[in-house]
N, C-alpha and C positions, 0 to 999 in steps of 0.2 A: 250422704253420698253413697254409702253402702246400700241403703234401701232403694235408691234410684237405679243403681246398677242391677240389683236383683229384679226390680220391676221391668227394666228394659230387657233383661234376659228372658223373663217369663213372657212378656209381650211378643218378643221375637220368636220364641218357640211356638206360641199360639198362632202367630201369623204364618209360620212355615206349615203347621198342621192344616190350617184353613186353606192355604194355597195348594197343598198336596191333595186335597180332597178327602182327607180322613174323616172330616166331620160333616160331609155333605150328603150323606145318605141315611135312609131309615131301613129297617129290616122287617119284612113280613114273614110270619111263620104260623100258618094255620091251614086247615083243609088239606093236609098232606103235602103241601108245597112250601117252599121258602125262597125268598129272593130279596135283593136290595133294590131300592128305588130312591129317586131324588128326595131330599129332605123337604123341599117346598111342595111336594105332592101329597095327596091324601088317599088313604086306602079305604075301601068300603065294600059292602055286600051288594050284590046285584040280585034283585028279587024277580025281575021280569024276563030274564033270559035263561031258558033251560040249560043246565050244565055249567053255568057260569060260577066259578069258584070265588073270584075276586075281581075288583076293578080298582086300579090306581090311576089317579088323574091329577094333572096340573090345573086344568080348567075344563070348561065344556068343549074346548077346541083340541085338547091333547089328552088322550087316555089310552090305557092298556087294560084289556080284559083277558083273563085266562079261563079257558073252558076245559072240562073233563068229560069225555064221552066213552061209553062202553064200546068194546070192539067184539064182534061175534067170532066164534071159533073158526068159521070158514071164511073170514075176511082178513085183510091186511091193511096196514097203514097206507101202503102204496096205492091199493085199490080205492080206498076211501078218499085219499087225497086227490087222485086223478078224477074221480067222480065229482068231487067238489069243484075242481077247476072247470070241468065241463059245465056244471050247473051255474057257476059264476058267469061264464061266457054267455050262456043262454038267458038266465034270469036277470042279469044286470045289464044286458045290452041296451035297454031303454035309458039307462043312466050313463051311457057311454063308457062302459067298462073297458079299461085299457090295461093289459098286463105289461108291467115295466120290466120285471125280471123274475127269474125263477132259478133256484139253485139248491144244492144239497149242502147242509152244514152239520155241525155237531153241537148238540145242546145237552147239558147234563150227562155227557159221556155216551150219548146215543145218536145215531143218524137222525136227521130231521130235514124237512123240506121247508124252504123259505120262498114265499111269493110276495112280490110288491106290486100293487096295482093302484089305479086311480079311478075315481068315479066323479060324475058331475059334468053334464054337457054345457051348461051355461049358468047364468046367475039365478035362474029359477030353481035350480037343484043345488043341494049341498055338495060343494066340491070338496073332495077329500082324498088323501093318500093313505093307503092301508098296507101294513106289513104283517103278513101272517106266517107263523111258524107252526108246523105240524110235527109232532113226535109221538112215539109210542113207548110207554114204560109201564111195567107192572101190569100188563094186560089192559091198559086204557090208552086212549088217544088224548093228548093235550094239545090245545090250540091257543097260541098267544097272538092276540090281535092288537096291533099298535096303530092308532088312528091319529092323523093330524088334519085339522080343518082350519084353513084351506091348505091345499098341497104345498104351497110356497113356504110354509113354516116347517115342513118336514125336515129339511137339512139341519135346521137348528135344534131339532129334537131327537135326531138319530142317536146321539151319544146317550141320551136318557133311555131310549128304547134298548140300546145295546147293554146298558147296565142291568136292566131287568132280565133280558134274555140270557146274558152271559153268567149271571149269578143264580139262575133258576136251579133249584134242586127239588126233585120229586122223591118223596120218602117211600 
């Protein structure tokens, strides 16, 4: 009788921990950055994208890549970010680039720019929704690129993207 009560208490505590989310994330800590990400996702190295520090993904349809870029002394995050928006509009027009939102946020204690946009005109192109966060810290620009393919799954993945963005720490 005493053993079954103890087992019930232990199982109840474990269930509360699982429900609260305490055991549902992994922690990445390398390449001068750290963040939490969903436990069902995998972290990996990106070899074919210049400046990519890490990629974490749930599947080939949902992933997050974090990039690090040098910033020259005579430039600023605002200038580089605005140039990127202009280039997106021009270069991605043939893929039906559509900016959904753009706003200022705080990431790791510093101001950042967030842009959400969608690509893909029809079924012959990969339809996707992308959330990009741009921030400057320690003399570098960091870009967090969150991708959901197709765009309709984005709302279900937004909390996972938030976990990564809100826990990002640049050393």
